[in-house]
C-alpha positions as CSV (number, residue, x, y, z in Angstrom):
1,M,49.9,13.5,18.1
2,A,50.0,16.6,15.8
3,G,46.4,16.2,14.7
4,R,45.0,15.9,18.2
5,Q,43.1,18.9,19.5
6,R,43.6,20.1,23.0
7,T,40.6,19.9,25.3
8,S,39.7,23.1,27.1
9,L,39.5,23.4,30.8
10,R,35.8,24.2,30.5
11,D,35.1,21.0,28.6
12,R,37.1,19.0,31.1
13,A,35.2,20.5,34.0
14,R,31.8,19.9,32.3
15,Y,32.7,16.3,31.5
16,L,33.8,15.7,35.1
17,F,30.6,17.3,36.4
18,D,28.4,15.1,34.1
19,R,30.2,12.0,35.3
20,K,29.7,12.8,38.9
21,L,26.0,13.5,38.5
22,A,25.4,10.4,36.5
23,R,26.6,8.0,39.2
24,S,23.7,7.9,41.7
25,T,21.0,9.9,43.4
26,G,23.2,10.2,46.6
27,T,26.0,11.8,44.5
28,L,23.5,14.2,43.1
29,L,22.3,15.1,46.5
30,S,25.8,15.5,47.8
31,W,26.8,17.9,45.0
32,L,23.6,19.8,45.5
33,A,24.3,20.2,49.2
34,L,27.9,21.3,48.5
35,G,26.7,23.8,45.9
36,C,24.1,25.3,48.3
37,L,26.7,25.6,51.1
38,G,29.2,27.1,48.7
39,V,26.8,29.8,47.8
40,V,24.8,30.4,51.1
41,V,27.7,30.4,53.6
42,P,29.9,33.0,51.8
43,V,27.0,35.3,51.1
44,S,25.8,35.0,54.7
45,T,29.3,35.9,55.9
46,A,29.4,38.9,53.6
47,L,26.1,40.1,54.9
48,V,27.1,39.8,58.6
49,W,30.5,41.5,58.1
50,M,28.8,44.4,56.1
51,D,26.1,44.9,58.8
52,P,26.9,47.9,61.1
53,A,24.8,46.3,63.9
54,A,26.7,43.0,63.8
55,P,28.4,41.8,67.0
56,R,32.0,43.0,67.4
57,S,33.4,39.7,68.6
58,L,34.4,36.9,66.2
59,S,32.2,34.3,68.0
60,G,29.2,36.6,67.8
61,R,29.7,37.2,64.1
62,L,30.1,33.4,63.5
63,T,26.9,32.8,65.4
64,A,25.1,35.4,63.2
65,V,26.5,33.7,60.0
66,W,25.1,30.4,61.3
67,R,21.7,31.9,61.9
68,T,21.5,33.5,58.5
69,S,22.6,30.3,56.7
70,A,20.2,28.2,58.8
71,E,17.3,30.5,58.1
72,T,18.1,30.4,54.4
73,L,18.3,26.6,54.3
74,R,15.4,26.1,56.7
75,L,17.6,24.0,59.0
76,G,16.7,25.7,62.3
77,V,18.4,28.6,64.2
78,A,19.1,27.0,67.6
79,T,22.4,28.0,69.2
80,G,24.3,26.8,72.1
81,A,26.0,23.5,72.7
82,P,27.0,21.5,69.6
83,P,24.6,18.6,70.3
84,R,21.7,21.1,70.4
85,M,22.7,22.6,67.1
86,L,23.1,19.1,65.5
87,L,19.6,18.1,66.7
88,S,18.3,21.4,65.2
89,V,19.9,20.6,61.9
90,L,18.5,17.0,62.0
91,L,15.0,18.3,62.7
92,G,15.3,20.8,59.8
93,L,16.5,18.1,57.4
94,I,13.6,15.8,58.4
95,A,11.1,18.6,57.9
96,L,12.7,19.5,54.5
97,L,12.6,15.8,53.5
98,C,8.9,15.5,54.5
99,V,7.9,18.7,52.7
100,S,9.9,17.7,49.6
101,T,8.4,14.2,49.5
102,L,4.9,15.7,49.8
103,V,5.6,18.2,47.0
104,G,7.0,15.4,44.9
105,V,4.0,13.1,45.4
106,I,1.6,15.9,44.5
107,T,3.6,16.9,41.5
108,T,3.9,13.3,40.3
109,G,0.2,12.7,40.8
110,L,-0.8,15.8,38.9
111,G,1.7,14.9,36.2
112,D,0.4,11.4,35.8
113,R,-3.2,12.7,35.7
114,L,-2.3,15.3,33.0
115,A,-0.4,12.6,31.0
116,E,-3.5,10.4,31.3
117,L,-5.7,13.1,30.1
118,R,-3.3,13.8,27.2
119,R,-3.3,10.1,26.3
120,G,-7.1,10.2,26.0
121,R,-8.1,7.7,28.7
122,S,-11.0,9.6,30.3
123,T,-14.6,8.6,29.6
124,V,-16.7,10.8,27.3
125,L,-19.9,11.9,29.1
126,E,-21.7,13.3,26.1
127,R,-24.9,11.9,24.6
128,E,-26.2,11.9,21.0
129,H,-22.6,12.6,19.8
130,A,-20.9,11.2,16.7
131,V,-18.3,8.4,17.3
132,V,-15.5,7.7,14.8
133,L,-13.6,4.5,15.3
134,G,-10.3,4.0,13.5
135,W,-7.7,6.1,11.8
136,S,-7.1,6.2,8.0
137,E,-6.9,8.7,5.2
138,Q,-10.7,8.9,5.4
139,V,-10.8,10.2,8.9
140,F,-10.1,13.8,7.8
141,T,-13.0,13.8,5.3
142,V,-15.4,12.2,7.8
143,V,-14.5,14.4,10.8
144,A,-14.6,17.5,8.6
145,E,-18.1,16.7,7.3
146,L,-19.4,15.8,10.8
147,V,-18.0,19.0,12.4
148,A,-19.4,21.1,9.5
149,A,-22.9,19.5,10.0
150,L,-22.8,20.0,13.8
151,N,-21.7,23.6,13.4
152,G,-24.8,24.1,11.2
153,R,-27.0,22.8,14.0
154,G,-25.2,24.9,16.5
155,R,-23.6,22.4,18.9
156,G,-22.4,18.8,19.1
157,V,-19.4,16.6,19.8
158,V,-17.3,14.3,17.5
159,A,-15.4,11.7,19.5
160,V,-12.5,9.9,17.7
161,L,-11.1,6.7,19.1
162,A,-7.9,5.1,17.6
163,D,-4.8,3.3,18.7
164,R,-2.7,6.4,18.5
165,D,-1.7,9.3,20.8
166,S,-4.7,11.5,21.3
167,A,-2.6,14.7,21.2
168,E,-1.2,13.7,17.9
169,M,-4.7,12.9,16.5
170,D,-6.0,16.2,17.7
171,A,-3.1,18.2,16.2
172,A,-3.4,16.3,12.9
173,L,-7.1,16.9,12.6
174,A,-6.9,20.5,13.6
175,A,-4.0,21.2,11.2
176,T,-5.6,19.6,8.1
177,P,-5.8,22.4,5.4
178,G,-8.9,22.9,3.4
179,T,-11.3,21.1,5.7
180,A,-14.3,22.4,7.6
181,L,-12.6,21.4,10.8
182,G,-9.6,23.6,10.2
183,R,-11.9,26.6,9.4
184,R,-14.4,26.1,12.2
185,R,-12.2,25.1,15.0
186,S,-13.6,27.9,17.2
187,G,-17.2,26.9,16.4
188,R,-19.7,25.3,18.8
189,A,-18.9,21.7,17.6
190,R,-16.1,20.1,19.7
191,L,-13.6,17.4,18.8
192,V,-12.7,14.9,21.4
193,C,-9.8,12.4,20.8
194,R,-9.4,9.2,22.8
195,S,-6.7,6.5,22.6
196,G,-7.3,2.8,23.0
197,T,-7.5,-0.6,21.3
198,L,-10.5,-0.6,19.1
199,T,-11.3,-4.3,19.6
200,D,-11.4,-3.9,23.4
201,P,-14.9,-3.3,24.8
202,A,-13.4,-1.4,27.7
203,A,-11.6,1.0,25.4
204,L,-14.7,1.4,23.3
205,A,-16.6,2.4,26.4
206,L,-14.4,5.5,26.6
207,V,-16.4,7.2,23.8
208,A,-19.8,6.0,25.1
209,P,-21.1,4.4,21.9
210,A,-24.2,3.1,23.6
211,V,-25.6,6.6,24.0
212,A,-24.1,8.1,20.8
213,G,-26.2,9.4,17.9
214,S,-24.2,7.4,15.3
215,V,-21.0,5.3,15.1
216,L,-18.6,5.1,12.1
217,V,-16.0,2.4,11.7
218,L,-13.2,3.3,9.3
219,P,-11.1,0.8,7.5
220,A,-7.3,1.1,8.1
221,E,-4.4,0.1,5.8
222,G,-2.8,-3.3,6.2
223,A,-3.4,-6.9,5.3
224,E,-5.7,-7.6,8.2
225,A,-7.6,-4.2,8.0
226,D,-11.0,-5.8,7.1
227,L,-10.7,-8.5,9.7
228,E,-10.0,-5.7,12.2
229,V,-13.3,-4.0,11.1
230,V,-15.2,-7.2,11.8
231,R,-13.6,-7.5,15.2
232,I,-14.5,-3.9,16.0
233,L,-18.1,-4.5,15.0
234,L,-18.2,-7.6,17.2
235,A,-16.8,-5.7,20.1
236,L,-19.5,-3.0,19.6
237,G,-22.1,-5.7,19.6
238,S,-20.9,-7.1,22.9
239,L,-20.8,-3.7,24.4
240,I,-24.1,-2.3,23.1
241,G,-26.2,-5.3,22.3
242,A,-27.8,-6.4,19.1
243,A,-31.3,-5.0,19.7
244,A,-30.4,-1.4,20.8
245,G,-27.9,1.2,20.1
246,P,-27.2,3.9,17.5
247,P,-26.9,3.3,13.7
248,V,-23.5,1.9,12.8
249,V,-21.9,2.8,9.5
250,A,-18.7,0.8,8.6
251,A,-16.5,0.2,5.5
252,V,-14.3,-2.6,4.3
253,R,-11.9,-2.7,1.4
254,D,-12.3,-6.2,0.1
255,G,-15.8,-7.4,-0.9
256,R,-15.1,-10.9,0.4
257,Y,-15.5,-9.5,4.0
258,L,-18.8,-7.8,3.3
259,P,-21.1,-10.7,4.4
260,A,-19.2,-11.1,7.7
261,A,-19.1,-7.4,8.3
262,R,-22.9,-7.0,7.7
263,L,-23.6,-9.9,10.1
264,A,-21.4,-8.3,12.7
265,A,-23.0,-4.9,12.2
266,G,-26.5,-6.2,12.8
267,P,-29.8,-4.9,11.5
268,R,-28.9,-1.3,12.4
269,G,-25.6,-1.4,10.5
270,V,-24.7,-0.2,7.0
271,V,-21.5,-1.5,5.4
272,L,-19.8,0.0,2.4
273,E,-16.9,-1.3,0.2
274,T,-14.2,1.3,-0.5
275,D,-12.3,-0.5,-3.3
276,M,-15.4,-1.2,-5.4
277,T,-16.8,2.3,-4.9
278,T,-13.4,3.8,-6.0
279,A,-13.1,1.5,-9.0
280,R,-16.6,2.3,-10.2
281,L,-16.0,6.0,-9.7
282,L,-12.8,5.9,-11.7
283,V,-14.5,4.1,-14.6
284,Q,-17.5,6.5,-14.6
285,S,-15.2,9.5,-14.3
286,A,-13.3,8.2,-17.3
287,R,-16.6,7.9,-19.2
288,R,-18.0,11.3,-18.2
289,P,-15.3,13.7,-17.0
290,G,-16.7,15.9,-14.3
291,L,-19.0,13.4,-12.6
292,S,-16.6,13.1,-9.6
293,A,-16.9,16.8,-9.0
294,V,-20.7,16.6,-9.1
295,L,-20.6,13.8,-6.6
296,R,-18.4,15.6,-4.2
297,D,-20.6,18.7,-4.4
298,L,-23.7,16.5,-3.9
299,L,-22.4,14.5,-1.0
300,D,-20.4,17.0,1.1
301,A,-22.0,19.1,3.9
302,A,-21.7,22.4,1.9
303,G,-24.3,23.1,-0.8
304,A,-27.1,20.8,-2.0
305,E,-27.6,17.4,-0.6
306,F,-30.1,14.5,-0.6
307,H,-33.0,15.0,1.8
308,V,-36.1,13.1,2.7
309,V,-39.2,15.4,3.2
310,E,-42.5,14.4,4.7
311,G,-45.3,14.6,2.1
312,E,-48.6,14.5,4.0
313,R,-49.7,17.7,2.4
314,L,-48.7,16.5,-1.0
315,A,-50.9,13.3,-1.1
316,G,-53.1,13.3,-4.2
317,S,-50.5,15.2,-6.3
318,T,-48.5,13.6,-9.0
319,F,-44.7,13.4,-9.0
320,G,-44.5,15.6,-12.1
321,E,-46.5,18.4,-10.4
322,V,-44.3,18.4,-7.4
323,A,-41.0,18.2,-9.4
324,V,-41.8,21.1,-11.7
325,R,-43.5,23.5,-9.2
326,W,-41.3,23.2,-6.2
327,E,-39.1,26.3,-6.4
328,A,-36.3,25.5,-3.8
329,A,-35.8,21.8,-4.3
330,C,-35.4,19.1,-7.0
331,A,-37.5,16.0,-6.5
332,V,-35.8,12.8,-7.6
333,G,-38.0,10.1,-6.2
334,L,-40.3,8.7,-3.5
335,L,-39.8,6.8,-0.3
336,R,-42.8,4.6,0.1
337,A,-44.5,4.0,3.5
338,D,-42.8,0.6,3.8
339,G,-39.3,2.2,3.4
340,R,-38.9,1.1,-0.3
341,P,-37.2,3.8,-2.4
342,L,-38.6,4.7,-5.8
343,L,-36.2,6.8,-7.9
344,T,-37.1,8.6,-11.1
345,P,-40.8,7.6,-11.1
346,G,-43.1,8.5,-14.0
347,P,-44.5,12.1,-14.0
348,Q,-48.0,10.7,-13.5
349,T,-47.0,8.6,-10.4
350,P,-49.4,9.6,-7.6
351,L,-48.2,10.4,-4.1
352,E,-50.0,8.1,-1.6
353,P,-50.5,8.7,2.1
354,G,-47.4,7.9,4.0
355,D,-45.1,8.6,1.1
356,R,-42.1,10.9,1.6
357,L,-40.2,12.8,-1.1
358,I,-36.6,12.3,-1.9
359,V,-35.2,15.7,-2.9
360,V,-32.0,17.5,-3.6
361,A,-32.0,20.7,-1.7
362,H,-29.8,23.1,0.2
363,D,-29.6,22.8,4.0
364,D,-31.4,26.1,4.6
365,T,-34.4,25.1,2.3
366,A,-37.7,25.3,4.1
367,P,-40.3,22.5,3.5
368,P,-42.9,23.7,1.0
369,T,-46.4,24.5,2.1
370,D,-48.1,24.3,-1.3
371,C,-46.7,22.7,-4.4
372,R,-49.6,23.6,-6.6
373,T,-48.5,27.2,-7.3
374,P,-46.4,27.5,-10.4
375,T,-43.0,28.9,-9.8
376,A,-42.4,30.3,-13.3
377,P,-44.6,31.5,-16.2
378,P,-45.1,29.1,-19.0
379,E,-42.2,29.1,-21.5
380,P,-42.6,29.7,-25.2
381,P,-43.2,26.4,-27.1
382,G,-39.9,26.8,-29.0
383,N,-37.8,26.9,-25.9
384,C,-38.5,23.3,-24.7
385,R,-37.6,20.1,-26.5
386,A,-40.8,18.3,-25.6
387,T,-40.4,15.4,-28.0
388,P,-38.3,12.5,-26.9
389,A,-34.8,12.4,-28.4
390,Q,-33.9,9.9,-31.0
391,P,-32.4,6.7,-29.6
392,P,-28.6,6.7,-29.9
393,G,-27.0,4.7,-32.6
394,P,-24.7,1.8,-32.1
395,E,-21.8,2.7,-29.9
396,A,-18.2,2.2,-31.2
397,P,-15.6,0.2,-29.3
398,V,-13.4,2.2,-27.0
399,R,-9.7,2.3,-26.3
400,V,-8.6,2.8,-22.7
401,L,-5.1,3.1,-21.3
402,L,-4.6,2.0,-17.7
403,L,-1.3,3.3,-16.1
404,G,-0.3,1.6,-12.9
405,W,-1.5,-1.4,-10.9
406,N,-3.0,-1.9,-7.4
407,R,-5.6,-4.0,-5.7
408,R,-8.4,-2.0,-7.4
409,A,-7.1,-2.6,-10.9
410,P,-8.7,-6.1,-11.3
411,L,-12.0,-4.5,-10.4
412,I,-11.6,-1.8,-13.0
413,V,-10.7,-4.4,-15.6
414,D,-13.8,-6.5,-14.7
415,I,-16.1,-3.4,-14.8
416,L,-14.8,-2.4,-18.2
417,R,-15.2,-5.9,-19.5
418,R,-18.8,-6.0,-18.5
419,T,-19.7,-2.5,-19.8
420,V,-17.9,-1.8,-23.0
421,R,-18.8,-2.6,-26.6
422,P,-17.3,-5.7,-28.2
423,D,-13.9,-5.3,-29.7
424,S,-12.8,-2.7,-27.2
425,V,-9.2,-2.5,-26.2
426,L,-7.5,-2.0,-22.8
427,D,-3.8,-1.4,-22.6
428,V,-2.3,-1.8,-19.1
429,V,1.2,-0.3,-18.4
430,T,2.6,-1.6,-15.1
431,G,5.9,-0.8,-13.3
432,P,8.8,-3.3,-13.1
433,D,8.0,-4.0,-9.5
434,D,4.2,-4.4,-9.8
435,E,2.9,-7.9,-9.2
436,L,-0.1,-8.9,-11.4
437,P,-2.6,-11.4,-9.9
438,P,-3.2,-14.6,-11.8
439,A,-5.6,-14.2,-14.7
440,S,-9.2,-15.1,-13.8
441,P,-11.2,-17.1,-16.4
442,E,-13.2,-14.9,-18.6
443,P,-17.0,-15.7,-18.7
444,P,-18.0,-17.1,-22.0
445,S,-20.7,-14.5,-22.5
446,L,-18.1,-11.7,-22.2
447,A,-15.6,-13.3,-24.6
448,G,-14.3,-10.8,-27.2
449,R,-15.7,-7.7,-25.5
450,L,-12.4,-6.4,-24.2
451,A,-8.9,-7.2,-25.4
452,V,-6.5,-6.7,-22.5
453,S,-2.8,-6.4,-23.1
454,Y,-0.1,-5.8,-20.5
455,H,3.1,-3.8,-20.9
456,V,6.0,-3.1,-18.5
457,G,7.4,0.3,-18.4
458,D,8.7,3.0,-16.0
459,L,6.3,5.9,-16.0
460,A,9.0,8.2,-14.7
461,R,11.0,7.9,-18.0
462,P,10.0,10.4,-20.8
463,E,10.2,7.7,-23.5
464,T,7.6,5.3,-21.9
465,L,4.3,7.1,-22.8
466,P,5.2,8.4,-26.3
467,A,5.6,4.7,-27.3
468,F,1.8,4.6,-27.2
469,D,-0.5,6.5,-29.5
470,L,-2.0,8.6,-26.7
471,S,-4.3,10.5,-29.1
472,G,-6.0,7.3,-30.0
473,Y,-7.3,6.6,-26.5
474,D,-10.8,7.6,-25.4
475,S,-9.7,7.8,-21.8
476,V,-6.7,7.3,-19.6
477,I,-6.8,6.0,-16.0
478,V,-3.8,6.5,-13.7
479,L,-3.5,4.4,-10.6
480,G,-1.2,4.8,-7.7
481,T,0.4,2.2,-5.4
482,D,-1.3,1.0,-2.3
483,A,-0.3,2.5,1.0
484,G,2.7,0.7,2.4
485,A,3.7,-0.8,-0.9
486,G,6.6,0.5,-2.9
487,G,7.3,3.6,-0.8
488,A,5.9,5.8,2.0
489,R,4.1,8.2,-0.4
490,P,1.7,6.3,-2.8
491,D,0.9,9.5,-4.8
492,D,4.5,10.0,-6.1
493,R,4.2,7.7,-9.1
494,T,0.7,9.1,-9.9
495,L,2.1,12.7,-9.9
496,L,5.0,11.6,-12.2
497,A,2.6,10.0,-14.7
498,L,0.3,13.1,-14.6
499,L,3.3,15.3,-15.2
500,M,4.4,13.3,-18.3
501,L,0.8,13.3,-19.6
502,R,0.5,17.0,-19.1
503,A,3.8,17.6,-20.9
504,W,2.5,15.6,-23.8
505,E,-0.7,17.7,-23.9
506,E,1.2,20.9,-24.0
507,E,3.5,19.6,-26.7
508,T,0.8,18.3,-29.0
509,G,-2.0,20.7,-28.1
510,H,-4.4,17.7,-27.7
511,A,-6.6,17.6,-24.5
512,L,-6.4,14.0,-23.2
513,P,-9.3,12.7,-21.0
514,V,-7.4,11.6,-17.9
515,V,-8.7,10.5,-14.5
516,A,-6.2,9.9,-11.7
517,E,-6.5,8.0,-8.4
518,L,-4.9,9.8,-5.4
519,H,-4.2,8.6,-1.9
520,D,-3.9,11.9,-0.1
521,H,-6.4,14.7,-0.5
522,R,-3.6,17.2,-0.2
523,S,-2.1,15.8,-3.4
524,R,-5.0,17.1,-5.4
525,A,-3.6,20.7,-5.3
526,L,-0.3,19.4,-6.6
527,A,-1.7,17.2,-9.5
528,P,-0.9,18.7,-12.9
529,L,-4.3,18.2,-14.4
530,G,-5.3,19.3,-17.9
531,P,-8.6,20.8,-19.0
532,A,-10.1,17.3,-19.7
533,S,-8.6,15.7,-16.6
534,D,-9.9,14.9,-13.2
535,A,-8.7,13.4,-9.9
536,V,-10.4,10.9,-7.6
537,V,-9.2,10.6,-4.0
538,R,-9.5,7.0,-3.0
539,G,-12.0,6.5,-0.2
540,E,-13.3,10.1,-0.4
541,L,-16.6,9.1,-1.9
542,T,-17.0,6.3,0.7
543,A,-16.2,8.8,3.5
544,L,-18.7,11.3,2.3
545,L,-21.3,8.5,2.0
546,M,-20.6,7.4,5.6
547,A,-21.0,10.9,6.9
548,Q,-24.3,11.4,5.0
549,I,-25.7,8.1,6.2
550,C,-24.6,8.6,9.8
551,R,-26.2,12.1,9.9
552,N,-29.5,10.8,8.4
553,P,-29.9,7.0,8.4
554,T,-33.1,7.3,6.4
555,L,-31.0,8.0,3.4
556,A,-29.3,4.6,3.5
557,P,-31.9,2.9,1.1
558,V,-31.7,6.0,-1.1
559,F,-28.0,5.8,-1.5
560,E,-28.3,2.1,-2.0
561,E,-30.5,2.8,-5.1
562,V,-28.3,5.6,-6.3
563,F,-25.0,3.6,-6.1
564,A,-26.1,0.0,-6.5
565,A,-26.4,-2.0,-9.7
566,R,-30.1,-1.9,-10.1
567,G,-30.9,1.6,-8.8
568,G,-30.9,5.1,-10.1
569,A,-27.8,6.8,-11.3
570,L,-26.3,10.2,-12.0
571,G,-25.4,11.4,-15.4
572,L,-24.5,14.4,-17.5
573,R,-26.6,15.1,-20.6
574,P,-26.2,17.8,-23.2
575,A,-28.5,20.7,-22.6
576,G,-29.7,20.5,-26.2
577,R,-31.6,17.4,-25.2
578,Y,-34.0,19.5,-23.1
579,V,-34.0,23.1,-24.3
580,A,-33.2,24.9,-27.6
581,P,-29.6,26.1,-27.5
582,G,-29.2,29.9,-27.7
583,R,-32.6,30.7,-26.2
584,A,-33.4,31.8,-22.6
585,A,-35.4,29.4,-20.6
586,S,-36.0,28.7,-16.9
587,F,-34.7,25.7,-15.0
588,A,-38.3,24.6,-14.6
589,T,-38.5,24.1,-18.3
590,V,-35.4,21.9,-18.1
591,V,-37.0,19.9,-15.3
592,A,-40.2,19.4,-17.3
593,A,-38.3,18.3,-20.4
594,A,-36.2,15.9,-18.3
595,L,-39.4,14.3,-16.9
596,R,-40.6,13.7,-20.4
597,H,-37.4,11.7,-21.0
598,G,-37.9,9.7,-17.7
599,E,-35.2,11.6,-15.9
600,C,-35.0,14.1,-13.0
601,A,-32.8,17.2,-13.5
602,I,-31.0,18.4,-10.4
603,G,-28.6,21.0,-11.7
604,Y,-26.4,21.9,-14.6
605,R,-22.7,22.6,-15.6
606,A,-22.0,25.6,-17.6
607,N,-19.1,24.8,-20.0
608,A,-17.6,28.2,-20.6
609,P,-14.6,28.5,-22.9
610,R,-11.3,27.4,-21.3
611,S,-13.1,26.1,-18.2
612,T,-12.0,22.8,-16.5
613,R,-14.3,19.9,-16.0
614,H,-15.0,20.7,-12.3
615,E,-16.0,24.3,-12.9
616,G,-19.4,25.8,-13.5
617,I,-21.4,23.2,-11.5
618,R,-24.6,24.4,-10.0
619,L,-26.9,22.0,-8.2
620,C,-30.5,22.7,-7.2
621,P,-30.9,26.2,-8.8
622,G,-34.3,27.9,-8.4
623,K,-36.9,26.8,-10.8
624,S,-37.6,30.4,-11.9
625,E,-33.9,31.0,-12.7
626,H,-33.6,32.0,-16.4
627,R,-30.4,31.7,-18.5
628,V,-29.4,31.4,-22.1
629,W,-28.5,27.7,-22.6
630,A,-25.6,26.9,-24.8
631,A,-25.0,23.7,-26.7
632,E,-21.9,23.0,-24.6
633,D,-23.8,23.1,-21.3
634,E,-24.7,19.9,-19.6
635,I,-27.6,18.9,-17.3
636,V,-27.0,16.9,-14.2
637,V,-29.8,14.3,-14.1
638,V,-30.8,11.2,-12.0
639,L,-31.4,8.5,-14.6
640,P,-33.9,5.7,-14.5
641,V,-32.9,2.0,-14.1
642,P,-31.1,0.8,-17.2
643,A,-32.6,-2.4,-18.6
644,V,-29.4,-4.4,-19.2
645,P,-30.0,-8.1,-19.9
646,A,-27.6,-10.0,-17.8
647,A,-26.0,-13.2,-19.0
648,A,-26.4,-16.4,-17.2
649,D,-23.0,-16.2,-15.7
650,D,-22.9,-12.4,-15.2
651,T,-23.2,-12.1,-11.5
652,R,-23.9,-8.4,-11.2
653,E,-25.3,-8.7,-7.7
654,G,-21.9,-9.9,-6.6
655,L,-20.0,-7.4,-8.7
656,L,-21.8,-4.4,-7.2
657,P,-22.6,-5.3,-3.6
658,R,-25.4,-3.7,-1.6
659,M,-24.9,-1.6,1.6
660,R,-27.3,-3.4,3.9
661,Q,-28.0,-6.9,5.0
662,D,-31.1,-8.4,3.3
663,D,-32.7,-11.4,5.0
664,T,-34.2,-12.6,1.7
665,G,-30.8,-12.6,0.0
666,T,-32.4,-10.9,-3.1
667,R,-32.8,-7.3,-4.2
668,R,-36.1,-5.6,-3.5
669,N,-36.8,-3.8,-6.7
670,T,-40.6,-3.7,-6.7
671,G,-42.0,-0.7,-8.5
672,M,-38.7,0.4,-10.2
673,R,-39.4,1.4,-13.8
674,Q,-37.3,0.0,-16.6
675,D,-35.9,2.2,-19.4
676,T,-34.5,1.0,-22.7
677,K,-32.4,4.1,-23.2
678,G,-28.6,3.9,-22.4
679,S,-27.4,5.2,-19.1
680,D,-24.5,7.5,-18.1
681,S,-24.7,6.4,-14.6
682,C,-22.3,6.8,-11.7
683,G,-23.8,4.1,-9.6
684,G,-25.1,1.3,-11.9
685,D,-23.4,-0.6,-14.6
686,P,-24.1,1.3,-17.8
687,P,-24.8,-0.7,-21.0
688,E,-21.9,1.0,-22.9
689,L,-18.7,2.8,-22.1
690,R,-18.7,5.9,-24.3
């Protein structure tokens, strides 16, 4: 045919050679032998004929060619009768076969051993190490925090066990940009990855959880992820035992599995809920933009963190004296001798023997030796707002726009319904493929508080968002799809929505308060956020909490109070509430004024012109630090317990679950003060959404 191309001789020869070699091992050996003879015999002949000392006779030269070829192929060099030469060749072949077999066995054994090591099947012989079980988007945050903390102590090992290839896990963790692991790969802390089935006690034994310092169980994606966590906790219990072992910190996505997970974790276990934590953080970030950045700064290994300090030398002092006169730390509460936390106590609360202080301090802060020495000279009377602020007036209803839908959306709607003023409005815009759950009955006590309306629209189309009066909303919440639903990259739809919102802001010149939920922490650098916008990485707060609790289990009841319904909470208050704007004052003055309001100041955020919501945050400054306070500055405070009367059918304890198992089934809240003022909390349910 005219269109047929001619095959070259080289391609035909290669095709024939490939067919011959693919037949069998015997064919391969035959071709190998012919190839060796085709090279060795001609070269040996050339060497003999070019040797001046070679025999002159043809038989002598052929004998010399035989000897040279035999020595090259290690077949023996015997000459004489043909049977003698054949026996020599047979002996050489047998020797060659034995040596080749021995080399092959050794090579195969070493290769299998190296492959076994690469697959992560060797047992970890470390002690007091950190064990991470599971693989999810949270593993990067958890491992980075653990490695950073271990590098601060000088040594340590983090062992990761998952049902994945260990080499892939090690490469993924080492290549993660922007984490402490990627920056401190050469530090003293080591990362060990092992591969195995997490529900198999034999596989769990590879990372030696019985002698570990702490064990973390991460929730994975999938319909049965929470059941998998329960099975892992049961496998840990069968391997370690219920009475002994290290502290176990686990997380589940769905609150329905919390009771089972806590029972499986045992008395030494702490179980968190990722979906509820993310939903609450999204709502609170929508209320107070910038709180998510404060929480990340407070919970990560770098900078200031929560600490528990022994207070034997402080017995007899009052909480107000310690809070104002401690230069290098910000006291926020007490941990009683019975383990009961008491956040934001009154300034006159005495420190009793056995009490410990709950402080926010930097890692390198040394414990104080004397808290009775003032850290700063007294301030002029005009600098401090000593009188309590006037109670706020009635709050107006709010308008919230929710873009997108996932499994956390019903939790957000429920939290908004319980916290906003009556006659508030929530508009929900879902995609054409989003499946809404069946509407749950609204409690009678919450009827009329929040009017929810649903709209269907494609957020990628420019005409979808302008159909709403965006300038009339108090906040906008953008949700992404769940992992594995609607595409491989859940953040794509979120980034498109943020891009459309940012274009609207630039066109109208109006700063829109937006908080977006992201799946991948690497998407935060890509998110087109405006000056009033913020991004929350789902599971990041839970991962930071898990790392904090595993490093210091004593903090578990403290975080339970900070992030539970009836505990303390974080908030951002205007600086003018505590100091006179435009005047220089020390941070000790701010702390003293906050104590008069029943709050504990732990830092501030300087709102400079054209700054974004996450800039200017400074936690735990020195008490003697002076600065001129502007009216736009905000103080980061730990707020007292809000006194919110719950309705008869308002099951707040079920809405905001606790972290630990309580044998009594009720919340221990003895000694917690009640405050009638509103709360801008990050942990508890505030009375109003502002």
